[in-house]
KOLTIDO-904306 format. One record per residue: residue in one letter; residue number from 1; x negated, y negated, z negated of N, C-alpha, C in turn. Coordinates in Angstrom, 2 decimals. Each point is the difference from the previous one (the first is absolute). Layout:
% residues N
{'A'; NUM; {X; Y; Z}; {X; Y; Z}; {X; Y; Z}}
...
% end
This chain:
% residues 170
{'M'; 1; {13.40; 2.43; -30.81}; {0.03; 1.45; 0.06}; {1.00; 0.48; 1.05}}
{'F'; 2; {1.09; -0.70; 0.19}; {1.03; 0.44; 0.93}; {-0.12; -0.64; 1.39}}
{'T'; 3; {-1.01; -0.84; 0.19}; {-0.12; -0.76; 1.24}; {-0.02; 0.88; 1.24}}
{'T'; 4; {-0.79; 1.05; -0.02}; {-0.13; 0.84; 1.18}; {1.31; 0.71; 0.31}}
{'L'; 5; {0.68; 0.46; -1.03}; {1.31; 0.64; 0.22}; {1.00; -1.01; 0.56}}
{'L'; 6; {-0.05; -1.23; -0.50}; {0.89; -1.03; 0.53}; {-0.31; -0.29; 1.46}}
{'L'; 7; {-1.29; 0.03; 0.35}; {-0.40; -0.21; 1.40}; {0.51; 1.10; 0.92}}
{'L'; 8; {0.32; 1.13; -0.56}; {0.60; 1.09; 0.77}; {1.52; -0.10; 0.02}}
{'F'; 9; {0.61; -0.14; -1.17}; {1.45; 0.12; -0.11}; {0.77; -1.25; 0.44}}
{'V'; 10; {-0.51; -1.19; -0.29}; {0.74; -1.21; 0.38}; {0.12; -0.12; 1.52}}
{'P'; 11; {-1.11; 0.12; 0.77}; {0.17; -0.05; 1.47}; {0.89; 1.13; 0.52}}
{'T'; 12; {-0.10; 1.18; -0.60}; {0.84; 1.12; 0.44}; {1.48; -0.35; -0.14}}
{'V'; 13; {0.38; -0.53; -1.13}; {1.41; -0.36; -0.24}; {0.42; -1.15; 0.90}}
{'L'; 14; {-0.84; -1.02; 0.14}; {0.35; -1.13; 0.86}; {0.16; 0.44; 1.45}}
{'L'; 15; {-0.88; 0.87; 0.46}; {0.12; 0.49; 1.37}; {1.26; 0.84; 0.17}}
{'R'; 16; {0.36; 0.77; -1.01}; {1.22; 0.81; 0.08}; {1.23; -0.90; 0.06}}
{'L'; 17; {-0.06; -1.13; -0.70}; {1.10; -0.96; 0.08}; {0.11; -0.56; 1.43}}
{'L'; 18; {-1.14; -0.24; 0.63}; {0.03; -0.43; 1.40}; {0.60; 1.09; 0.88}}
{'G'; 19; {-0.31; 1.25; -0.30}; {0.59; 1.11; 0.74}; {1.50; 0.06; -0.19}}
{'A'; 20; {0.44; -0.21; -1.23}; {1.44; 0.01; -0.28}; {0.70; -1.16; 0.70}}
{'A'; 21; {-0.75; -1.07; 0.24}; {0.56; -1.17; 0.69}; {-0.01; 0.18; 1.51}}
{'G'; 22; {-0.53; 1.13; 0.47}; {0.08; 0.28; 1.43}; {-1.33; 0.09; 0.74}}
{'L'; 23; {-1.12; -0.26; -0.66}; {-1.30; 0.12; 0.67}; {-0.35; 1.48; 0.09}}
{'A'; 24; {0.16; 0.55; 1.19}; {-0.08; 1.46; 0.21}; {-1.32; 0.60; -0.45}}
{'R'; 25; {-1.11; -0.71; 0.15}; {-1.30; 0.56; -0.38}; {-0.03; 0.44; -1.46}}
{'F'; 26; {0.76; -0.67; -0.83}; {0.00; 0.30; -1.44}; {1.29; 0.69; -0.42}}
{'G'; 27; {0.46; 0.92; 0.83}; {1.26; 0.68; -0.23}; {-0.07; 1.16; -0.98}}
{'T'; 28; {-1.21; 0.43; -0.39}; {-0.11; 1.10; -0.97}; {-0.93; -0.41; -1.13}}
{'W'; 29; {0.20; 0.63; -1.13}; {-0.90; -0.24; -1.14}; {-1.42; 0.43; 0.33}}
{'R'; 30; {-0.15; 1.09; 0.74}; {-1.32; 0.51; 0.34}; {-0.76; -1.02; 0.86}}
{'E'; 31; {0.68; -0.56; 0.97}; {-0.61; -1.03; 0.86}; {-0.44; -1.20; -0.85}}
{'C'; 32; {0.89; -0.43; -0.88}; {-0.30; -1.16; -0.86}; {-1.14; 0.30; -0.96}}
{'A'; 33; {-0.03; 1.21; -0.53}; {-1.09; 0.39; -0.91}; {-1.33; 0.03; 0.73}}
{'A'; 34; {-0.01; 0.42; 1.26}; {-1.24; -0.01; 0.77}; {-0.53; -1.43; 0.13}}
{'H'; 35; {0.89; -0.92; 0.28}; {-0.41; -1.40; 0.10}; {-0.34; -0.59; -1.36}}
{'G'; 36; {0.74; 0.39; -1.03}; {-0.33; -0.48; -1.35}; {-1.37; 0.48; -0.45}}
{'L'; 37; {-0.32; 1.26; 0.29}; {-1.32; 0.53; -0.32}; {-1.07; -0.73; 0.80}}
{'A'; 38; {0.32; -0.36; 1.24}; {-0.94; -0.76; 0.82}; {-0.27; -1.38; -0.60}}
{'V'; 39; {1.04; -0.65; -0.52}; {-0.18; -1.29; -0.66}; {-0.93; 0.14; -1.20}}
{'M'; 40; {0.28; 1.01; -0.83}; {-0.83; 0.23; -1.18}; {-1.45; 0.26; 0.40}}
{'L'; 41; {-0.20; 0.85; 0.99}; {-1.36; 0.36; 0.42}; {-0.73; -1.17; 0.64}}
{'T'; 42; {0.73; -0.87; 0.66}; {-0.63; -1.19; 0.56}; {-0.55; -0.87; -1.12}}
{'A'; 43; {0.81; -0.20; -1.03}; {-0.45; -0.82; -1.13}; {-1.17; 0.65; -0.74}}
{'T'; 44; {0.13; 1.29; -0.29}; {-1.08; 0.67; -0.74}; {-1.24; 0.16; 0.88}}
{'G'; 45; {0.19; 0.23; 1.29}; {-1.14; 0.13; 0.90}; {-0.78; -1.30; 0.12}}
{'I'; 46; {0.70; -1.12; 0.07}; {-0.65; -1.31; 0.07}; {-0.83; -0.24; -1.26}}
{'A'; 47; {0.50; 0.44; -1.15}; {-0.72; -0.20; -1.27}; {-1.39; 0.61; 0.05}}
{'H'; 48; {-0.18; 1.06; 0.77}; {-1.31; 0.65; 0.09}; {-1.07; -0.90; 0.59}}
{'F'; 49; {0.40; -1.08; 0.65}; {-0.93; -0.90; 0.66}; {-0.06; -1.38; -0.65}}
{'M'; 50; {0.73; -0.22; -1.08}; {0.10; -1.31; -0.63}; {-1.20; -0.32; -0.90}}
{'P'; 51; {-0.52; -1.22; 0.11}; {-1.08; -0.41; -0.91}; {0.57; -0.30; -1.39}}
{'D'; 52; {-0.89; -0.07; -0.98}; {0.43; -0.29; -1.38}; {0.69; -1.35; -0.13}}
{'S'; 53; {-0.29; -0.93; 0.91}; {0.60; -1.33; -0.09}; {1.50; 0.00; 0.25}}
{'V'; 54; {0.52; 1.04; 0.62}; {1.44; 0.13; 0.21}; {0.60; 0.61; -1.26}}
{'T'; 55; {0.94; -0.72; -0.59}; {0.52; 0.45; -1.30}; {1.45; 0.48; 0.05}}
{'V'; 56; {0.61; 0.05; 1.17}; {1.38; 0.44; 0.08}; {0.13; 1.50; 0.15}}
{'M'; 57; {-1.12; 0.68; 0.16}; {0.00; 1.46; 0.14}; {-1.35; 0.52; -0.45}}
{'P'; 58; {-0.10; 1.31; -0.23}; {-1.31; 0.56; -0.34}; {-1.01; -0.27; 1.11}}
{'S'; 59; {-1.25; -0.09; -0.38}; {-1.06; -0.26; 0.97}; {-0.72; 1.30; 0.36}}
{'H'; 60; {-0.84; -0.11; 0.99}; {-0.84; 1.13; 0.40}; {-0.80; 0.52; -1.20}}
{'D'; 61; {-0.59; -0.91; -0.77}; {-0.80; 0.42; -1.15}; {0.84; 0.69; -1.08}}
{'D'; 62; {1.24; -0.48; -0.19}; {0.91; 0.68; -0.94}; {0.20; 1.45; 0.41}}
{'L'; 63; {0.25; 0.20; 1.29}; {0.26; 1.35; 0.50}; {-1.26; 0.86; -0.01}}
{'A'; 64; {-1.15; -0.60; 0.28}; {-1.26; 0.76; -0.04}; {-0.29; 0.49; -1.41}}
{'A'; 65; {0.40; -0.77; -1.00}; {-0.22; 0.42; -1.40}; {0.83; 1.23; -0.34}}
{'M'; 66; {1.08; 0.24; 0.73}; {0.87; 1.15; -0.25}; {-0.61; 1.31; 0.52}}
{'V'; 67; {-0.93; -0.09; 0.93}; {-0.55; 1.20; 0.64}; {-0.82; 0.78; -1.02}}
{'P'; 68; {0.28; 1.28; -0.16}; {-0.77; 0.82; -0.96}; {-1.49; 0.00; 0.36}}
{'T'; 69; {-0.83; 0.15; -1.01}; {-1.45; -0.08; 0.19}; {-0.55; 1.11; 0.89}}
{'Y'; 70; {0.70; 1.12; 0.11}; {-0.50; 1.09; 0.84}; {0.24; -0.25; 1.50}}
{'V'; 71; {0.77; -1.04; 0.34}; {0.25; -0.33; 1.41}; {-1.09; -0.95; 0.47}}
{'P'; 72; {-0.74; 0.39; 1.05}; {-1.08; -0.88; 0.48}; {0.56; -1.23; 0.72}}
{'F'; 73; {-0.78; -1.06; 0.00}; {0.31; -1.22; 0.74}; {1.40; -0.53; -0.29}}
{'P'; 74; {0.28; -0.36; -1.25}; {1.36; -0.42; -0.36}; {0.53; -1.18; 0.82}}
{'H'; 75; {-0.86; -0.97; 0.32}; {0.48; -1.15; 0.78}; {0.39; 0.42; 1.41}}
{'V'; 76; {-0.78; 0.89; 0.59}; {0.33; 0.50; 1.34}; {1.32; 0.78; -0.06}}
{'M'; 77; {0.15; 0.82; -1.04}; {1.23; 0.79; -0.14}; {1.23; -0.89; -0.12}}
{'V'; 78; {-0.14; -1.12; -0.69}; {1.12; -0.93; -0.13}; {0.36; -0.59; 1.37}}
{'Y'; 79; {-1.01; -0.37; 0.78}; {0.27; -0.50; 1.35}; {0.66; 1.08; 0.86}}
{'V'; 80; {-0.50; 1.22; -0.08}; {0.55; 1.10; 0.81}; {1.45; 0.28; -0.39}}
{'T'; 81; {0.27; 0.09; -1.30}; {1.38; 0.30; -0.41}; {0.93; -1.16; 0.33}}
{'G'; 82; {-0.50; -1.23; -0.07}; {0.81; -1.14; 0.40}; {0.35; 0.05; 1.47}}
{'L'; 83; {-0.98; 0.34; 0.82}; {0.25; 0.14; 1.44}; {1.00; 1.12; 0.27}}
{'L'; 84; {-0.16; 1.12; -0.72}; {0.93; 1.12; 0.18}; {1.42; -0.39; -0.41}}
{'E'; 85; {0.14; -0.78; -1.06}; {1.32; -0.46; -0.42}; {0.63; -0.89; 1.08}}
{'L'; 86; {-0.79; -0.89; 0.57}; {0.52; -0.89; 1.04}; {0.37; 0.78; 1.27}}
{'L'; 87; {-0.84; 0.96; 0.37}; {0.32; 0.83; 1.16}; {1.25; 0.85; -0.27}}
{'G'; 88; {0.10; 0.52; -1.21}; {1.18; 0.77; -0.38}; {1.27; -0.84; 0.06}}
{'A'; 89; {-0.10; -1.25; -0.47}; {1.16; -0.91; 0.06}; {0.43; -0.21; 1.44}}
{'A'; 90; {-0.95; -0.24; 0.88}; {0.32; -0.18; 1.42}; {0.62; 1.27; 0.57}}
{'G'; 91; {-0.54; 1.15; -0.38}; {0.53; 1.27; 0.48}; {1.42; 0.27; -0.45}}
{'L'; 92; {0.37; -0.51; -1.16}; {1.35; 0.24; -0.52}; {1.07; -0.76; 0.76}}
{'V'; 93; {-0.33; -1.16; 0.54}; {1.03; -0.80; 0.65}; {0.25; 0.43; 1.45}}
{'V'; 94; {-0.87; 0.83; 0.53}; {0.17; 0.52; 1.36}; {0.55; 1.42; -0.13}}
{'R'; 95; {1.19; 0.23; 0.50}; {0.63; 1.31; -0.17}; {-0.85; 1.14; 0.55}}
{'A'; 96; {-0.68; -0.23; 1.09}; {-0.79; 1.07; 0.62}; {-1.18; 0.43; -0.86}}
{'T'; 97; {-0.48; -0.87; -0.87}; {-1.16; 0.34; -0.83}; {0.37; 0.19; -1.47}}
{'R'; 98; {1.28; -0.18; -0.34}; {0.42; 0.01; -1.40}; {-0.28; 1.33; -0.70}}
{'A'; 99; {0.26; 1.12; 0.66}; {-0.19; 1.30; -0.65}; {-1.46; 0.19; -0.38}}
{'G'; 100; {-0.90; -0.25; 0.93}; {-1.43; 0.15; -0.29}; {-0.47; -0.99; -1.05}}
{'A'; 101; {0.48; -1.23; 0.09}; {-0.38; -1.02; -0.98}; {0.49; 0.36; -1.39}}
{'G'; 102; {1.23; 0.49; -0.10}; {0.56; 0.37; -1.30}; {-0.78; 1.11; -0.67}}
{'V'; 103; {-0.33; 1.03; 0.77}; {-0.78; 1.11; -0.56}; {-1.40; -0.47; -0.38}}
{'A'; 104; {-0.64; -0.77; 0.88}; {-1.34; -0.50; -0.30}; {-0.01; -0.89; -1.24}}
{'L'; 105; {1.04; -0.81; -0.15}; {0.09; -0.86; -1.19}; {0.22; 0.81; -1.26}}
{'A'; 106; {0.81; 1.05; 0.08}; {0.18; 0.87; -1.17}; {-1.33; 0.58; -0.44}}
{'V'; 107; {-0.79; 0.44; 0.97}; {-1.34; 0.53; -0.31}; {-0.87; -1.10; -0.61}}
{'L'; 108; {0.05; -1.20; 0.58}; {-0.78; -1.12; -0.54}; {0.41; -0.31; -1.44}}
{'F'; 109; {1.29; 0.02; -0.29}; {0.46; -0.26; -1.36}; {-0.53; 1.06; -0.97}}
{'V'; 110; {-0.06; 1.23; 0.43}; {-0.56; 1.08; -0.84}; {-1.49; -0.24; -0.21}}
{'V'; 111; {-0.70; -0.35; 1.06}; {-1.45; -0.23; -0.09}; {-0.31; -1.19; -0.91}}
{'M'; 112; {0.87; -1.00; 0.00}; {-0.25; -1.19; -0.83}; {0.47; 0.17; -1.44}}
{'L'; 113; {0.71; 1.06; -0.30}; {0.49; 0.22; -1.37}; {-1.13; 0.03; -1.03}}
{'P'; 114; {-1.14; 0.65; 0.27}; {-1.06; -0.04; -1.01}; {-0.48; -1.41; -0.36}}
{'A'; 115; {0.02; -0.91; 0.95}; {-0.38; -1.38; -0.30}; {1.01; -0.64; -0.94}}
{'N'; 116; {1.27; 0.30; 0.20}; {1.03; -0.52; -0.90}; {-0.12; 0.59; -1.40}}
{'I'; 117; {-0.29; 1.28; -0.06}; {-0.19; 0.65; -1.30}; {-1.23; -0.57; -0.69}}
{'H'; 118; {-1.09; -0.14; 0.74}; {-1.24; -0.56; -0.56}; {0.24; -1.41; -0.54}}
{'A'; 119; {0.71; -0.83; 0.76}; {0.26; -1.37; -0.43}; {0.80; -0.04; -1.29}}
{'A'; 120; {0.97; 0.90; -0.12}; {0.82; 0.03; -1.21}; {-0.80; 0.49; -1.20}}
{'L'; 121; {-0.76; 1.08; 0.20}; {-0.75; 0.57; -1.12}; {-1.18; -0.87; -0.43}}
{'A'; 122; {-0.59; -0.73; 0.95}; {-1.15; -0.85; -0.31}; {0.42; -1.43; -0.34}}
{'D'; 123; {1.30; -0.24; -0.11}; {0.54; -1.33; -0.32}; {-0.53; -1.09; 0.93}}
{'I'; 124; {0.04; 0.25; 1.28}; {-0.48; -0.96; 0.99}; {1.16; -0.93; 0.36}}
{'P'; 125; {-0.17; -1.30; -0.28}; {1.07; -0.95; 0.33}; {0.11; -0.20; 1.51}}
{'L'; 126; {1.15; -0.44; 0.43}; {0.25; -0.26; 1.41}; {0.53; -1.42; 0.12}}
{'D'; 127; {-0.73; -0.83; 0.69}; {0.38; -1.40; 0.19}; {0.16; -0.72; -1.34}}
{'G'; 128; {-0.86; 0.33; -0.96}; {0.03; -0.64; -1.31}; {1.11; 0.49; -0.92}}
{'E'; 129; {0.82; 0.90; 0.49}; {1.09; 0.57; -0.80}; {-0.49; 1.26; -0.71}}
{'P'; 130; {0.62; 0.34; -1.12}; {-0.39; 1.25; -0.67}; {0.20; 1.18; 0.94}}
{'P'; 131; {-0.77; 1.06; -0.20}; {0.13; 1.16; 0.87}; {1.39; 0.61; -0.07}}
{'T'; 132; {0.45; 0.48; 1.15}; {1.29; 0.69; 0.04}; {-0.17; 1.35; -0.69}}
{'P'; 133; {0.87; 0.33; -0.94}; {-0.17; 1.26; -0.73}; {0.19; 1.22; 0.89}}
{'L'; 134; {-0.68; 1.05; -0.38}; {0.03; 1.25; 0.77}; {1.42; 0.54; 0.13}}
{'W'; 135; {0.81; -0.14; -1.05}; {1.36; 0.52; 0.05}; {0.81; -0.66; 1.11}}
{'F'; 136; {-0.44; -1.19; 0.46}; {0.69; -0.68; 1.09}; {-0.67; 0.28; 1.34}}
{'R'; 137; {-1.33; 0.04; 0.02}; {-0.74; 0.15; 1.25}; {0.30; 1.32; 0.72}}
{'I'; 138; {0.02; 1.09; -0.72}; {0.21; 1.29; 0.66}; {1.41; 0.10; 0.58}}
{'P'; 139; {1.07; -0.31; -0.75}; {1.33; 0.03; 0.63}; {0.12; -0.97; 1.18}}
{'E'; 140; {-0.66; -1.15; -0.11}; {0.03; -0.97; 1.10}; {-0.61; 0.62; 1.26}}
{'Q'; 141; {-1.14; 0.66; -0.13}; {-0.63; 0.66; 1.15}; {0.91; 1.11; 0.54}}
{'I'; 142; {0.67; 0.71; -0.88}; {0.92; 1.05; 0.45}; {1.14; -0.61; 0.82}}
{'V'; 143; {0.49; -1.17; -0.41}; {1.04; -0.69; 0.78}; {-0.54; -0.33; 1.39}}
{'F'; 144; {-1.21; -0.54; 0.08}; {-0.58; -0.38; 1.29}; {-0.20; 1.23; 0.90}}
{'I'; 145; {-0.49; 1.08; -0.58}; {-0.20; 1.24; 0.76}; {1.34; 0.51; 0.52}}
{'T'; 146; {1.00; 0.00; -0.86}; {1.33; 0.50; 0.37}; {0.61; -0.84; 1.11}}
{'V'; 147; {-0.08; -1.32; -0.13}; {0.57; -0.88; 1.02}; {-0.74; 0.19; 1.33}}
{'A'; 148; {-1.33; 0.10; -0.05}; {-0.77; 0.18; 1.23}; {0.40; 1.29; 0.71}}
{'L'; 149; {0.17; 1.07; -0.75}; {0.40; 1.28; 0.61}; {1.45; -0.05; 0.49}}
{'W'; 150; {0.85; -0.68; -0.73}; {1.40; -0.11; 0.39}; {0.15; -0.77; 1.31}}
{'V'; 151; {-0.70; -1.14; 0.11}; {0.14; -0.80; 1.22}; {-0.70; 0.67; 1.19}}
{'A'; 152; {-0.90; 0.94; -0.27}; {-0.68; 0.72; 1.08}; {0.94; 0.95; 0.73}}
{'Q'; 153; {1.09; 0.38; -0.65}; {0.96; 0.92; 0.61}; {0.94; -0.80; 0.92}}
{'P'; 154; {0.39; 0.59; 1.11}; {0.89; -0.72; 0.91}; {1.35; -0.25; -0.66}}
{'S'; 155; {0.56; -1.14; 0.28}; {1.32; -0.33; -0.52}; {1.04; 0.93; 0.61}}
{'T'; 156; {0.91; 0.48; -0.80}; {1.06; 0.89; 0.48}; {0.80; -0.69; 1.10}}
{'R'; 157; {0.30; -1.26; -0.20}; {0.77; -0.77; 0.98}; {-0.75; -0.07; 1.32}}
{'L'; 158; {-1.31; -0.29; -0.06}; {-0.79; -0.10; 1.22}; {-0.14; 1.37; 0.67}}
{'T'; 159; {-0.14; 1.04; -0.79}; {-0.10; 1.36; 0.55}; {1.29; 0.36; 0.72}}
{'K'; 160; {1.15; -0.29; -0.59}; {1.29; 0.29; 0.63}; {0.15; -0.78; 1.30}}
{'L'; 161; {-0.41; -1.28; -0.02}; {0.10; -0.81; 1.21}; {-0.89; 0.57; 1.10}}
{'G'; 162; {-1.18; 0.46; -0.38}; {-0.92; 0.60; 0.98}; {0.58; 1.26; 0.60}}
{'R'; 163; {0.62; 0.84; -0.83}; {0.62; 1.23; 0.50}; {1.18; -0.32; 0.92}}
{'M'; 164; {0.78; -0.99; -0.37}; {1.15; -0.37; 0.83}; {-0.47; -0.54; 1.36}}
{'S'; 165; {-1.05; -0.82; 0.01}; {-0.45; -0.56; 1.27}; {-0.62; 1.08; 0.88}}
{'R'; 166; {-0.68; 0.98; -0.60}; {-0.58; 1.09; 0.78}; {1.09; 0.89; 0.57}}
{'S'; 167; {1.03; 0.28; -0.80}; {1.06; 0.88; 0.49}; {0.87; -0.71; 1.04}}
{'G'; 168; {0.11; -1.30; -0.10}; {0.80; -0.75; 0.96}; {-0.72; -0.20; 1.32}}
{'S'; 169; {-1.33; 0.13; -0.02}; {-0.76; -0.27; 1.23}; {-0.27; 1.27; 0.79}}
{'S'; 170; {0.47; 1.18; -0.47}; {-0.28; 1.22; 0.75}; {1.04; 0.31; 1.01}}
% end
């Protein structure tokens, strides 16, 4: 139940420790959270393409079962959302595309919320595990939406550096 959150928070903290050790790229929590979210999305995005024979993560069929019945072409939708997650992850690690990727991912998380609600209410297992309860799924999605929107905003430190370099070059 906590795997996806761990895929976000553990890399974020580890990257921040690298920043504290002097690796400038990971000098802010926001920067580290962008990369942590990218790690999580890479793992979850890959799951959208996994066959049932892979047992270390949910499979494509597991995720297709989560799609509400009113959504057409559930298998295609799983491939599309998986691709969007992978593209969003790539967009997060590039500063120039981070803002757009963060906003787009927040929208994607909102769009995918009905599938999470459907899976919880219909007791659809994921990777052979009992379904994640609704009381956990909705707050979890809110965390992902919040982090995506937070990392989409420019870092205060980077903004100040940009202003200083512009004022020094005039």
